[in-house]
C-alpha positions in Angstrom: 7.0 -9.3 -16.1 6.2 -12.5 -14.1 4.8 -12.7 -10.5 6.5 -11.7 -7.4 5.8 -10.0 -4.2 6.0 -6.0 -3.9 9.7 -5.9 -2.7 10.7 -7.9 -5.7 8.8 -5.9 -8.1 10.1 -2.6 -6.5 13.6 -4.2 -6.9 13.2 -4.9 -10.4 12.0 -1.3 -11.2 14.9 0.2 -9.2 17.3 -1.9 -10.9 15.8 -0.9 -14.4 16.1 2.9 -13.5 19.8 2.4 -12.7 20.6 0.3 -15.8 19.2 2.8 -18.2 21.2 5.6 -16.4 20.7 9.1 -15.3 21.0 10.6 -18.8 18.0 8.6 -20.0 15.8 9.6 -17.0 17.1 7.1 -14.5 19.1 7.4 -11.4 22.9 7.6 -10.9 23.0 5.3 -7.8 20.8 3.1 -5.6 20.8 5.7 -2.7 19.6 8.4 -5.1 16.7 6.1 -6.5 15.7 5.1 -2.9 15.5 8.5 -1.7 13.5 9.6 -4.6 11.2 6.7 -4.7 10.5 6.3 -1.0 8.7 9.4 -0.2 9.7 9.3 3.6 8.4 12.0 5.7 9.2 13.3 9.0 5.8 13.6 10.0 4.6 11.1 12.8 1.0 10.1 13.0 -0.4 8.7 16.3 -3.9 6.8 16.5 -6.9 8.7 18.3 -8.1 6.4 21.0 -11.7 7.7 20.4 -11.7 6.4 17.0 -10.3 2.9 17.8 -13.6 1.2 16.9 -13.3 2.8 13.4 -9.6 1.8 13.1 -10.6 -1.8 13.8 -13.4 -1.8 11.3 -11.0 -0.3 8.6 -8.4 -3.0 9.3 -10.8 -5.8 8.8 -11.8 -4.1 5.5 -8.1 -3.6 4.6 -7.4 -7.2 5.1 -10.1 -8.5 2.8 -8.3 -7.5 -0.5 -4.9 -8.6 0.8 -6.3 -12.0 1.8 -8.0 -12.4 -1.5 -5.1 -11.3 -3.6 -2.0 -11.3 -1.4 -1.9 -14.7 0.1 -1.2 -18.1 -1.4 -4.4 -19.5 -0.2 -6.5 -16.8 -1.6 -9.4 -17.4 0.6 -10.8 -13.6 0.9 -14.2 -12.7 -0.5 -14.6 -9.2 -1.8 -18.3 -8.9 -2.1 -18.7 -7.0 1.0 -15.6 -4.9 1.0 -16.8 -1.9 -0.9 -20.2 -2.0 0.8 -18.5 -1.9 4.2 -16.3 1.1 3.2 -19.4 3.0 1.9 -21.5 2.3 5.2 -18.4 3.3 7.4 -18.0 6.5 5.4 -21.9 7.2 5.8 -21.9 6.7 9.5 -18.9 8.9 9.9 -20.4 11.8 7.9 -23.6 11.7 9.9 -21.9 11.9 13.2 
């Protein structure tokens, strides 16, 4: 499979499952495939304001691999990402 963004790849996968058909383990229609693959839930999560600092740190760490792999410029550096996650986890466990 060539390159492409996540939506393009998901579209190809869904199309493939439709092409092979329900009898071969695929889906009968797009709506059925979307419902099965989406995993949507009715649960709504709201951020806890007391954790705002932690959320900000996690967001920064989350952007690191996105910037390294998910942008055309690929400017992100990954050396600190795992160490940052481990340090954050350790601080949270102590508190």
